C-alpha positions as a Markdown table, in Angstrom:
| # | Residue | x | y | z |
|---|---|---|---|---|
| 1 | Unk | 129.5 | 82.9 | 104.3 |
| 2 | Unk | 130.5 | 85.6 | 106.9 |
| 3 | Unk | 133.4 | 87.8 | 105.1 |
| 4 | Unk | 136.6 | 88.1 | 106.9 |
| 5 | Unk | 135.9 | 92.0 | 106.8 |
| 6 | Unk | 132.5 | 91.7 | 108.3 |
| 7 | Unk | 133.6 | 89.1 | 111.0 |
| 8 | Unk | 136.6 | 91.3 | 111.8 |
| 9 | Unk | 134.4 | 94.5 | 112.3 |
| 10 | Unk | 131.7 | 92.5 | 114.8 |
| 11 | Unk | 134.5 | 91.6 | 117.0 |
| 12 | Unk | 135.9 | 95.2 | 117.6 |
| 13 | Unk | 136.1 | 96.2 | 121.2 |
| 14 | Unk | 136.8 | 99.3 | 122.9 |
| 15 | Unk | 139.9 | 98.1 | 124.9 |
| 16 | Unk | 142.8 | 95.8 | 124.4 |
| 17 | Unk | 142.1 | 92.3 | 124.7 |
| 18 | Unk | 144.8 | 89.9 | 126.0 |
| 19 | Unk | 145.0 | 87.1 | 123.4 |
| 20 | Unk | 144.0 | 83.5 | 125.0 |
| 21 | Unk | 146.8 | 80.8 | 124.8 |
| 22 | Unk | 146.9 | 78.9 | 121.6 |
| 23 | Unk | 146.5 | 75.2 | 122.1 |
| 24 | Unk | 147.3 | 74.2 | 118.4 |
| 25 | Unk | 148.1 | 76.1 | 115.2 |
| 26 | Unk | 147.4 | 74.4 | 111.9 |
| 27 | Unk | 147.2 | 75.5 | 108.3 |
| 28 | Unk | 144.4 | 74.8 | 105.7 |
| 29 | Unk | 145.2 | 72.7 | 102.6 |
| 30 | Unk | 146.5 | 75.5 | 100.5 |
| 31 | Unk | 147.9 | 77.3 | 103.3 |
| 32 | Unk | 146.2 | 80.5 | 102.7 |
| 33 | Unk | 144.6 | 80.5 | 106.1 |
| 34 | Unk | 145.5 | 79.1 | 109.7 |
| 35 | Unk | 143.3 | 78.3 | 112.5 |
| 36 | Unk | 144.4 | 78.4 | 116.0 |
| 37 | Unk | 142.7 | 76.4 | 118.8 |
| 38 | Unk | 142.3 | 78.4 | 122.3 |
| 39 | Unk | 140.8 | 78.0 | 125.7 |
| 40 | Unk | 137.8 | 80.2 | 124.4 |
| 41 | Unk | 137.2 | 78.4 | 120.9 |
| 42 | Unk | 139.2 | 79.1 | 117.7 |
| 43 | Unk | 140.5 | 81.9 | 115.8 |
| 44 | Unk | 141.0 | 82.0 | 111.9 |
| 45 | Unk | 143.8 | 84.1 | 110.3 |
| 46 | Unk | 144.4 | 84.9 | 106.5 |
| 47 | Unk | 148.0 | 83.8 | 106.0 |
| 48 | Unk | 149.0 | 86.7 | 103.7 |
| 49 | Unk | 148.0 | 89.4 | 101.2 |
| 50 | Unk | 147.3 | 90.8 | 103.8 |
| 51 | Unk | 147.7 | 88.8 | 106.9 |
| 52 | Unk | 144.9 | 89.6 | 109.6 |
| 53 | Unk | 142.4 | 87.9 | 111.6 |
| 54 | Unk | 139.5 | 86.7 | 109.5 |
| 55 | Unk | 136.9 | 85.5 | 112.5 |
| 56 | Unk | 136.6 | 83.8 | 115.6 |
| 57 | Unk | 134.0 | 81.6 | 117.3 |
| 58 | Unk | 133.8 | 80.7 | 121.0 |
| 59 | Unk | 133.0 | 77.5 | 122.3 |
| 60 | Unk | 132.5 | 76.4 | 126.2 |
| 61 | Unk | 135.5 | 74.5 | 127.2 |
| 62 | Unk | 137.7 | 75.7 | 124.3 |
| 63 | Unk | 139.0 | 74.0 | 121.2 |
| 64 | Unk | 142.2 | 72.0 | 121.4 |
| 65 | Unk | 142.6 | 70.9 | 117.7 |
| 66 | Unk | 141.2 | 72.8 | 114.5 |
| 67 | Unk | 141.4 | 71.4 | 111.0 |
| 68 | Unk | 140.0 | 73.7 | 108.1 |
| 69 | Unk | 138.7 | 72.1 | 104.7 |
| 70 | Unk | 140.3 | 74.4 | 102.4 |
| 71 | Unk | 138.8 | 78.1 | 103.1 |
| 72 | Unk | 136.7 | 78.7 | 106.1 |
| 73 | Unk | 133.2 | 77.1 | 105.6 |
| 74 | Unk | 133.9 | 73.6 | 107.0 |
| 75 | Unk | 135.9 | 72.9 | 110.4 |
| 76 | Unk | 136.7 | 69.7 | 112.2 |
| 77 | Unk | 136.7 | 70.5 | 115.9 |
| 78 | Unk | 138.4 | 68.6 | 119.0 |
| 79 | Unk | 137.4 | 70.0 | 122.5 |
| 80 | Unk | 140.1 | 71.2 | 124.6 |
| 81 | Unk | 138.1 | 70.1 | 128.1 |
| 82 | Unk | 138.4 | 66.6 | 129.1 |
| 83 | Unk | 134.7 | 65.8 | 128.3 |
| 84 | Unk | 135.4 | 67.1 | 124.8 |
| 85 | Unk | 138.8 | 65.2 | 123.9 |
| 86 | Unk | 136.9 | 61.9 | 122.6 |
| 87 | Unk | 134.6 | 64.2 | 120.2 |
| 88 | Unk | 135.0 | 65.3 | 116.7 |
| 89 | Unk | 132.5 | 67.8 | 115.6 |
| 90 | Unk | 132.0 | 69.0 | 112.0 |
| 91 | Unk | 131.1 | 72.6 | 112.0 |
| 92 | Unk | 129.6 | 74.7 | 109.2 |
| 93 | Unk | 130.9 | 78.2 | 109.4 |
| 94 | Unk | 128.1 | 79.5 | 106.8 |
| 95 | Unk | 125.3 | 77.9 | 108.9 |
| 96 | Unk | 127.1 | 78.8 | 112.1 |
| 97 | Unk | 126.1 | 75.2 | 113.5 |
| 98 | Unk | 127.4 | 71.9 | 113.7 |
| 99 | Unk | 126.5 | 69.4 | 111.0 |
| 100 | Unk | 127.6 | 66.2 | 112.7 |
| 101 | Unk | 129.6 | 64.7 | 115.5 |
| 102 | Unk | 131.7 | 61.7 | 116.0 |
| 103 | Unk | 132.1 | 60.1 | 119.5 |
| 104 | Unk | 134.7 | 57.5 | 120.8 |
| 105 | Unk | 135.5 | 55.8 | 123.9 |
| 106 | Unk | 139.2 | 57.4 | 124.2 |
| 107 | Unk | 140.7 | 60.3 | 123.4 |
| 108 | Unk | 141.1 | 61.6 | 119.8 |
| 109 | Unk | 144.6 | 62.3 | 118.8 |
| 110 | Unk | 144.0 | 64.3 | 115.5 |
| 111 | Unk | 141.6 | 64.9 | 112.6 |
| 112 | Unk | 142.2 | 65.3 | 108.7 |
| 113 | Unk | 139.9 | 66.4 | 106.2 |
| 114 | Unk | 139.3 | 66.2 | 102.3 |
| 115 | Unk | 136.1 | 66.9 | 100.4 |
| 116 | Unk | 135.1 | 63.0 | 100.7 |
| 117 | Unk | 136.6 | 61.7 | 103.7 |
| 118 | Unk | 137.2 | 62.4 | 107.4 |
| 119 | Unk | 140.0 | 60.7 | 109.1 |
| 120 | Unk | 140.1 | 60.4 | 112.8 |
| 121 | Unk | 143.3 | 59.4 | 114.5 |
| 122 | Unk | 143.4 | 57.5 | 117.9 |
| 123 | Unk | 146.2 | 56.2 | 120.0 |
| 124 | Unk | 146.3 | 52.8 | 118.2 |
| 125 | Unk | 143.9 | 53.1 | 115.2 |
| 126 | Unk | 142.8 | 55.3 | 112.5 |
| 127 | Unk | 139.2 | 55.5 | 111.2 |
| 128 | Unk | 138.2 | 56.7 | 107.8 |
| 129 | Unk | 134.6 | 58.1 | 107.4 |
| 130 | Unk | 132.5 | 59.1 | 104.4 |
| 131 | Unk | 131.9 | 63.0 | 104.6 |
| 132 | Unk | 128.5 | 62.6 | 102.6 |
| 133 | Unk | 127.0 | 60.4 | 105.3 |
| 134 | Unk | 129.6 | 59.9 | 108.3 |
| 135 | Unk | 129.6 | 56.1 | 107.6 |
| 136 | Unk | 132.7 | 54.3 | 108.7 |
| 137 | Unk | 134.6 | 53.0 | 105.5 |
| 138 | Unk | 138.0 | 51.7 | 107.0 |
| 139 | Unk | 139.9 | 51.3 | 110.0 |
| 140 | Unk | 143.5 | 50.9 | 110.4 |
| 141 | Unk | 145.8 | 49.4 | 113.2 |
| 142 | Unk | 148.9 | 51.4 | 114.1 |
| 143 | Unk | 151.8 | 51.6 | 116.5 |
| 144 | Unk | 151.0 | 53.9 | 119.7 |
| 145 | Unk | 150.6 | 57.2 | 117.9 |
| 146 | Unk | 150.5 | 60.2 | 120.6 |
| 147 | Unk | 151.1 | 62.8 | 118.2 |
| 148 | Unk | 148.3 | 61.8 | 115.9 |
| 149 | Unk | 150.7 | 61.4 | 113.0 |
| 150 | Unk | 148.5 | 60.8 | 109.8 |
| 151 | Unk | 148.3 | 62.6 | 106.4 |
| 152 | Unk | 146.0 | 62.5 | 103.6 |
| 153 | Unk | 146.3 | 63.7 | 100.0 |
| 154 | Unk | 144.5 | 66.9 | 99.3 |
| 155 | Unk | 143.6 | 66.2 | 95.7 |
| 156 | Unk | 142.8 | 63.4 | 93.2 |
| 157 | Unk | 142.5 | 59.8 | 94.3 |
| 158 | Unk | 142.9 | 59.2 | 98.2 |
| 159 | Unk | 146.2 | 58.4 | 99.4 |
| 160 | Unk | 147.0 | 58.1 | 103.2 |
| 161 | Unk | 150.2 | 58.2 | 105.2 |
| 162 | Unk | 150.2 | 56.8 | 108.8 |
| 163 | Unk | 152.5 | 55.1 | 111.3 |
| 164 | Unk | 152.9 | 51.4 | 110.7 |
| 165 | Unk | 152.9 | 48.5 | 113.2 |
| 166 | Unk | 156.6 | 48.3 | 113.8 |
| 167 | Unk | 158.8 | 51.0 | 115.0 |
| 168 | Unk | 160.5 | 53.1 | 112.3 |
| 169 | Unk | 157.8 | 52.0 | 109.5 |
| 170 | Unk | 155.2 | 54.0 | 107.9 |
| 171 | Unk | 152.1 | 52.8 | 105.8 |
| 172 | Unk | 150.8 | 54.3 | 102.8 |
| 173 | Unk | 147.4 | 53.3 | 101.5 |
| 174 | Unk | 146.4 | 54.0 | 98.0 |
| 175 | Unk | 142.5 | 53.8 | 97.9 |
| 176 | Unk | 142.3 | 53.7 | 94.2 |
| 177 | Unk | 144.2 | 50.7 | 93.7 |
| 178 | Unk | 143.2 | 49.1 | 97.1 |
| 179 | Unk | 147.0 | 48.8 | 98.0 |
| 180 | Unk | 148.8 | 49.2 | 101.2 |
| 181 | Unk | 152.6 | 49.5 | 101.4 |
| 182 | Unk | 154.9 | 49.2 | 104.6 |
| 183 | Unk | 158.1 | 51.3 | 104.3 |
| 184 | Unk | 161.1 | 51.1 | 106.7 |
| 185 | Unk | 161.5 | 54.9 | 106.9 |
| 186 | Unk | 163.9 | 55.0 | 109.7 |
| 187 | Unk | 165.7 | 52.8 | 112.5 |
| 188 | Unk | 164.2 | 55.4 | 115.3 |
| 189 | Unk | 160.7 | 56.1 | 116.0 |
| 190 | Unk | 158.8 | 58.4 | 113.5 |
| 191 | Unk | 158.5 | 62.1 | 114.8 |
| 192 | Unk | 156.7 | 63.9 | 111.7 |
| 193 | Unk | 155.6 | 63.0 | 108.1 |
| 194 | Unk | 154.3 | 64.9 | 105.2 |
| 195 | Unk | 152.4 | 64.1 | 101.9 |
| 196 | Unk | 152.5 | 66.0 | 98.7 |
| 197 | Unk | 149.2 | 67.5 | 97.6 |
| 198 | Unk | 148.5 | 64.8 | 95.0 |
| 199 | Unk | 149.9 | 61.9 | 97.3 |
| 200 | Unk | 152.8 | 60.9 | 94.9 |
| 201 | Unk | 155.6 | 61.9 | 97.5 |
| 202 | Unk | 156.0 | 61.4 | 101.1 |
| 203 | Unk | 158.4 | 62.6 | 103.6 |
| 204 | Unk | 159.5 | 61.4 | 107.1 |
| 205 | Unk | 161.7 | 62.4 | 110.2 |
| 206 | Unk | 162.6 | 60.3 | 113.1 |
| 207 | Unk | 162.9 | 61.3 | 116.6 |
| 208 | Unk | 166.6 | 62.0 | 116.0 |
| 209 | Unk | 165.6 | 64.8 | 113.7 |
| 210 | Unk | 168.9 | 65.0 | 111.7 |
| 211 | Unk | 167.6 | 63.4 | 108.6 |
| 212 | Unk | 164.5 | 64.0 | 106.3 |
| 213 | Unk | 163.9 | 61.2 | 103.8 |
| 214 | Unk | 161.7 | 61.3 | 100.8 |
| 215 | Unk | 159.9 | 58.4 | 99.2 |
| 216 | Unk | 157.8 | 57.5 | 96.3 |
| 217 | Unk | 154.4 | 56.4 | 97.6 |
| 218 | Unk | 153.5 | 53.9 | 94.9 |
| 219 | Unk | 156.2 | 51.3 | 96.0 |
| 220 | Unk | 158.3 | 52.9 | 99.0 |
| 221 | Unk | 161.4 | 53.6 | 97.2 |
| 222 | Unk | 163.7 | 56.2 | 98.8 |
| 223 | Unk | 164.3 | 59.1 | 96.4 |
| 224 | Unk | 166.2 | 61.6 | 98.6 |
| 225 | Unk | 167.9 | 62.0 | 101.7 |
| 226 | Unk | 167.9 | 65.6 | 103.2 |
| 227 | Unk | 169.9 | 66.6 | 106.2 |
| 228 | Unk | 168.6 | 69.1 | 108.7 |
| 229 | Unk | 171.7 | 69.2 | 110.9 |
| 230 | Unk | 174.0 | 66.8 | 112.9 |
| 231 | Unk | 172.7 | 67.7 | 116.3 |
| 232 | Unk | 169.4 | 65.9 | 117.7 |
| 233 | Unk | 166.1 | 67.9 | 117.2 |
| 234 | Unk | 162.6 | 67.6 | 117.4 |
| 235 | Unk | 161.1 | 68.2 | 113.8 |
| 236 | Unk | 157.8 | 69.9 | 114.3 |
| 237 | Unk | 156.7 | 70.2 | 110.6 |
| 238 | Unk | 157.4 | 69.2 | 107.1 |
| 239 | Unk | 155.6 | 70.6 | 104.2 |
| 240 | Unk | 155.9 | 69.9 | 100.4 |
| 241 | Unk | 155.5 | 73.1 | 97.9 |
| 242 | Unk | 152.4 | 72.6 | 95.8 |
| 243 | Unk | 154.6 | 71.9 | 92.8 |
| 244 | Unk | 156.6 | 69.3 | 94.9 |
| 245 | Unk | 159.8 | 71.1 | 94.0 |
| 246 | Unk | 160.7 | 72.3 | 97.4 |
| 247 | Unk | 160.3 | 71.1 | 101.0 |
| 248 | Unk | 160.1 | 73.3 | 104.2 |
| 249 | Unk | 161.3 | 71.9 | 107.5 |
| 250 | Unk | 160.9 | 73.5 | 111.1 |
| 251 | Unk | 162.3 | 72.0 | 114.1 |
| 252 | Unk | 162.9 | 73.2 | 118.0 |
| 253 | Unk | 166.2 | 74.5 | 117.1 |
| 254 | Unk | 164.9 | 77.7 | 115.8 |
| 255 | Unk | 165.5 | 77.2 | 112.1 |
| 256 | Unk | 163.2 | 76.7 | 109.3 |
| 257 | Unk | 165.1 | 74.9 | 106.6 |
| 258 | Unk | 164.0 | 74.8 | 102.5 |
| 259 | Unk | 165.5 | 71.9 | 100.5 |
| 260 | Unk | 165.3 | 71.1 | 97.1 |
| 261 | Unk | 163.3 | 68.1 | 96.1 |
| 262 | Unk | 163.1 | 68.7 | 92.2 |
| 263 | Unk | 163.1 | 65.2 | 91.1 |
| 264 | Unk | 163.0 | 63.8 | 87.5 |
| 265 | Unk | 159.7 | 62.8 | 86.2 |
| 266 | Unk | 160.9 | 59.3 | 85.9 |
| 267 | Unk | 161.5 | 59.1 | 89.6 |
| 268 | Unk | 157.6 | 59.3 | 90.2 |
| 269 | Unk | 157.0 | 56.3 | 87.9 |
| 270 | Unk | 156.3 | 52.8 | 90.0 |
| 271 | Unk | 159.1 | 50.2 | 89.9 |
| 272 | Unk | 158.2 | 46.6 | 90.1 |
| 273 | Unk | 157.7 | 45.5 | 93.6 |
| 274 | Unk | 160.8 | 44.3 | 95.2 |
| 275 | Unk | 159.4 | 41.5 | 97.3 |
| 276 | Unk | 156.3 | 39.2 | 96.8 |
| 277 | Unk | 153.0 | 40.7 | 98.0 |
| 278 | Unk | 151.5 | 39.3 | 101.0 |
| 279 | Unk | 148.3 | 39.9 | 103.1 |
| 280 | Unk | 150.3 | 39.5 | 106.5 |
| 281 | Unk | 149.5 | 43.0 | 107.5 |
| 282 | Unk | 146.5 | 43.8 | 105.5 |
| 283 | Unk | 143.7 | 45.7 | 107.3 |
| 284 | Unk | 140.0 | 44.5 | 107.0 |
| 285 | Unk | 139.2 | 46.3 | 103.5 |
| 286 | Unk | 142.6 | 45.8 | 101.9 |
| 287 | Unk | 143.8 | 42.7 | 100.5 |
| 288 | Unk | 146.9 | 43.9 | 98.8 |
| 289 | Unk | 150.1 | 44.8 | 100.4 |
| 290 | Unk | 153.8 | 45.3 | 99.3 |
| 291 | Unk | 156.1 | 45.0 | 102.1 |
| 292 | Unk | 159.3 | 47.0 | 101.0 |
| 293 | Unk | 162.7 | 46.0 | 102.3 |
| 294 | Unk | 165.9 | 47.6 | 101.5 |
| 295 | Unk | 165.0 | 51.0 | 101.2 |
| 296 | Unk | 167.7 | 52.2 | 103.5 |
| 297 | Unk | 171.0 | 51.5 | 101.8 |
| 298 | Unk | 174.1 | 51.5 | 103.8 |
| 299 | Unk | 175.2 | 54.9 | 102.4 |
| 300 | Unk | 173.0 | 57.3 | 100.7 |
| 301 | Unk | 174.3 | 60.9 | 99.9 |
| 302 | Unk | 172.3 | 63.5 | 102.0 |
| 303 | Unk | 171.6 | 67.2 | 101.0 |
| 304 | Unk | 171.7 | 70.2 | 103.1 |
| 305 | Unk | 169.2 | 72.9 | 102.9 |
| 306 | Unk | 169.5 | 75.7 | 100.3 |
| 307 | Unk | 167.9 | 78.4 | 102.6 |
| 308 | Unk | 167.2 | 78.9 | 106.2 |
| 309 | Unk | 165.1 | 81.4 | 108.3 |
| 310 | Unk | 165.8 | 82.0 | 112.0 |
| 311 | Unk | 162.8 | 81.8 | 114.7 |
| 312 | Unk | 162.8 | 81.4 | 118.5 |
| 313 | Unk | 164.3 | 78.3 | 119.7 |
| 314 | Unk | 162.4 | 76.1 | 121.7 |
| 315 | Unk | 159.0 | 77.0 | 120.3 |
| 316 | Unk | 156.8 | 74.7 | 117.9 |
| 317 | Unk | 156.6 | 76.4 | 114.7 |
| 318 | Unk | 154.8 | 75.3 | 111.8 |
| 319 | Unk | 156.0 | 76.2 | 108.2 |
| 320 | Unk | 154.5 | 75.9 | 105.0 |
| 321 | Unk | 154.8 | 77.6 | 101.4 |
| 322 | Unk | 152.5 | 80.4 | 101.2 |
| 323 | Unk | 151.1 | 82.6 | 98.3 |
| 324 | Unk | 153.7 | 84.3 | 96.2 |
| 325 | Unk | 156.8 | 82.9 | 94.7 |
| 326 | Unk | 159.3 | 81.2 | 96.8 |
| 327 | Unk | 157.6 | 82.4 | 100.1 |
| 328 | Unk | 157.2 | 80.3 | 103.3 |
| 329 | Unk | 154.7 | 81.2 | 106.2 |
| 330 | Unk | 155.6 | 80.3 | 109.6 |
| 331 | Unk | 153.4 | 80.3 | 112.9 |
| 332 | Unk | 154.2 | 79.7 | 116.3 |
| 333 | Unk | 152.5 | 78.2 | 119.2 |
| 334 | Unk | 153.4 | 81.4 | 120.9 |
| 335 | Unk | 151.4 | 83.4 | 118.5 |
| 336 | Unk | 154.4 | 84.5 | 116.2 |
| 337 | Unk | 153.8 | 84.9 | 112.5 |
| 338 | Unk | 156.4 | 85.4 | 109.7 |
| 339 | Unk | 156.2 | 85.6 | 105.9 |
| 340 | Unk | 159.7 | 85.2 | 104.2 |
| 341 | Unk | 161.2 | 84.6 | 100.8 |
| 342 | Unk | 164.0 | 82.6 | 99.7 |
| 343 | Unk | 166.2 | 83.0 | 96.5 |
| 344 | Unk | 166.0 | 79.7 | 94.5 |
| 345 | Unk | 169.3 | 80.2 | 92.9 |
| 346 | Unk | 171.5 | 81.9 | 95.6 |
| 347 | Unk | 169.9 | 80.3 | 98.7 |
| 348 | Unk | 171.1 | 81.3 | 102.1 |
| 349 | Unk | 169.2 | 83.3 | 104.6 |
| 350 | Unk | 165.6 | 83.9 | 103.9 |
| 351 | Unk | 164.3 | 87.7 | 103.5 |
| 352 | Unk | 161.9 | 88.6 | 106.3 |
| 353 | Unk | 158.8 | 90.3 | 104.4 |
| 354 | Unk | 156.8 | 90.6 | 107.5 |
| 355 | Unk | 156.0 | 89.6 | 111.0 |
| 356 | Unk | 153.4 | 89.7 | 113.5 |
| 357 | Unk | 152.0 | 88.6 | 116.9 |
| 358 | Unk | 148.4 | 87.3 | 116.4 |
């Protein structure tokens, strides 16, 4: 595999190079790297210790969406050109070539990777493929999903979180138990979702952007309600820390918030279903479904963030918990990079450790 140092040295030029516009920015599964899609291809950056460009690849027509599988060996790429919007290319950085391609009749909205699955998100459907042979193993109907909202667990048994078929609902599929759960998360449309690494917890935000709700995925129980603010905002990203103790939220209001999740272990245990199971919304290959009602009580005490960090307002930023204790890495679609640290006891404004324009 090409090392970051050799990749960087091979790309040195004799003069300044104007950076191409960034079409998308996304972290890998442990936030040790992030990738940016550009009109020329894509670039991979090391997120910290130290921050820097790892390597880049050029593709005719550019790359609109890049998803990494942990470090930078395997990538899922969606083209930026009109002819590339309907294709997902699986690219091997070690071999320096594509190892597979999935072609669709309409535009691909997003793609997610784990070691055994490729998940492709379309406007009204989600397709799940086996990574080993690219065979379709499951398809899911969803509400219109222009943002490509979908998350999968990074470790252990596969858990998939996506939009439901009704506004404000999300759907959680536990593949180990062949169970699908519909959860009424908000009364407004869903704007952002997140899943804990092991799939035990999920977090959601609506288009209002004032509240973040944390649910247990096994039965859809509401565990916490977190208040981002009182004014309407577009929530750009939600991210759990690896331990699930903290939650980072970014929005177009220019503030990154860190909330305490820190749930008692008993909260992660499954409670009995609240209503009888039905197969009314069961997908083709899943027969069990729990339709959870009453997860939104009339009053639920919301909690404010413990730490905050200011970034440029109106820019889409993505935040994730980085390497190092109590650190958050924030990257913007405008090429901004910040690494900051929060005090878990005192809270308040985070300390900026470093910042760059990539």
